[in-house]
C-alpha positions as a Markdown table, in Angstrom:
| # | Residue | x | y | z |
|---|---|---|---|---|
| 1 | Unk | -4.7 | 13.9 | -5.2 |
| 2 | Unk | -4.2 | 13.8 | -1.6 |
| 3 | Unk | -2.0 | 11.2 | 0.8 |
| 4 | Unk | -5.1 | 9.6 | 2.1 |
| 5 | Unk | -6.4 | 9.2 | -1.1 |
| 6 | Unk | -3.1 | 7.5 | -2.4 |
| 7 | Unk | -3.0 | 5.0 | 0.3 |
| 8 | Unk | -6.4 | 3.9 | -0.3 |
| 9 | Unk | -5.3 | 3.7 | -4.4 |
| 10 | Unk | -2.7 | 1.5 | -3.5 |
| 11 | Unk | -4.0 | -2.1 | -4.0 |
| 12 | Unk | -5.9 | -1.2 | -6.8 |
| 13 | Unk | -2.6 | 0.6 | -8.6 |
| 14 | Unk | -0.7 | -2.7 | -7.8 |
| 15 | Unk | -3.5 | -5.1 | -9.2 |
| 16 | Unk | -3.5 | -2.8 | -12.3 |
| 17 | Unk | -7.4 | -1.9 | -11.6 |
| 18 | Unk | -7.3 | 1.9 | -11.8 |
| 19 | Unk | -8.8 | 3.7 | -14.4 |
| 20 | Unk | -6.6 | 5.9 | -16.6 |
| 21 | Unk | -7.6 | 8.8 | -15.1 |
| 22 | Unk | -7.0 | 7.3 | -11.4 |
| 23 | Unk | -3.9 | 6.2 | -12.5 |
| 24 | Unk | -2.4 | 9.3 | -13.7 |
| 25 | Unk | -3.5 | 11.1 | -10.6 |
| 26 | Unk | -1.9 | 8.3 | -8.6 |
| 27 | Unk | 1.5 | 8.3 | -10.6 |
| 28 | Unk | 1.5 | 12.4 | -10.7 |
| 29 | Unk | 1.3 | 12.3 | -6.4 |
| 30 | Unk | 3.9 | 9.7 | -6.6 |
| 31 | Unk | 6.6 | 11.9 | -8.7 |
| 32 | Unk | 5.7 | 14.6 | -6.1 |
| 33 | Unk | 5.6 | 13.0 | -2.6 |
| 34 | Unk | 8.5 | 11.4 | -1.0 |
| 35 | Unk | 6.5 | 10.3 | 1.7 |
| 36 | Unk | 4.0 | 8.2 | -0.7 |
| 37 | Unk | 6.9 | 7.1 | -2.5 |
| 38 | Unk | 8.5 | 5.3 | 0.4 |
| 39 | Unk | 5.1 | 4.1 | 1.6 |
| 40 | Unk | 4.6 | 2.2 | -2.0 |
| 41 | Unk | 8.2 | 0.8 | -1.9 |
| 42 | Unk | 7.4 | -0.7 | 1.7 |
| 43 | Unk | 4.1 | -1.9 | 0.5 |
| 44 | Unk | 5.9 | -3.8 | -2.4 |
| 45 | Unk | 8.6 | -4.9 | -0.4 |
| 46 | Unk | 5.7 | -6.2 | 2.3 |
| 47 | Unk | 4.2 | -8.2 | -0.3 |
| 48 | Unk | 7.4 | -9.6 | -1.5 |
| 49 | Unk | 8.2 | -11.0 | 2.0 |
| 50 | Unk | 5.0 | -12.1 | 2.8 |
| 51 | Unk | 3.1 | -12.3 | 0.0 |
| 52 | Unk | 4.3 | -16.1 | -0.6 |
| 53 | Unk | 3.2 | -17.0 | 3.2 |
| 54 | Unk | -0.4 | -18.2 | 3.1 |
| 55 | Unk | -2.3 | -16.6 | 5.9 |
| 56 | Unk | -2.9 | -19.3 | 8.0 |
| 57 | Unk | 1.1 | -20.1 | 8.3 |
| 58 | Unk | 1.3 | -16.7 | 10.6 |
| 59 | Unk | -0.1 | -16.8 | 14.3 |
| 60 | Unk | -2.8 | -14.8 | 14.7 |
| 61 | Unk | -1.7 | -12.3 | 16.7 |
| 62 | Unk | 1.3 | -11.5 | 14.2 |
| 63 | Unk | -1.6 | -11.6 | 11.5 |
| 64 | Unk | -3.7 | -8.9 | 13.4 |
| 65 | Unk | -0.7 | -6.6 | 14.2 |
| 66 | Unk | 0.2 | -6.5 | 10.3 |
| 67 | Unk | -3.5 | -5.8 | 9.7 |
| 68 | Unk | -3.6 | -3.0 | 12.6 |
| 69 | Unk | -0.2 | -1.3 | 11.0 |
| 70 | Unk | -2.1 | -0.8 | 7.6 |
| 71 | Unk | -5.2 | 0.4 | 9.0 |
| 72 | Unk | -3.9 | 2.8 | 11.2 |
| 73 | Unk | -0.9 | 4.1 | 9.1 |
| 74 | Unk | -0.5 | 7.8 | 8.4 |
| 75 | Unk | 1.8 | 9.8 | 6.9 |
| 76 | Unk | 4.3 | 11.3 | 8.7 |
């Protein structure tokens, strides 16, 4: 699995919707890639901080900046 594939599957992984083979590949990649491990940790932290906020509570500009950050994220 590549880092790009990993990033595309993070939400499905966290929701528990990956099939067994995809989950195995995801976890194997996670064990070998410190960058993706940090990404997953950051994703979880973001969910913990923002997950309780209703989308309408964020100003439009802030919401768009957050969405853009996730759309354009690239592994360093």
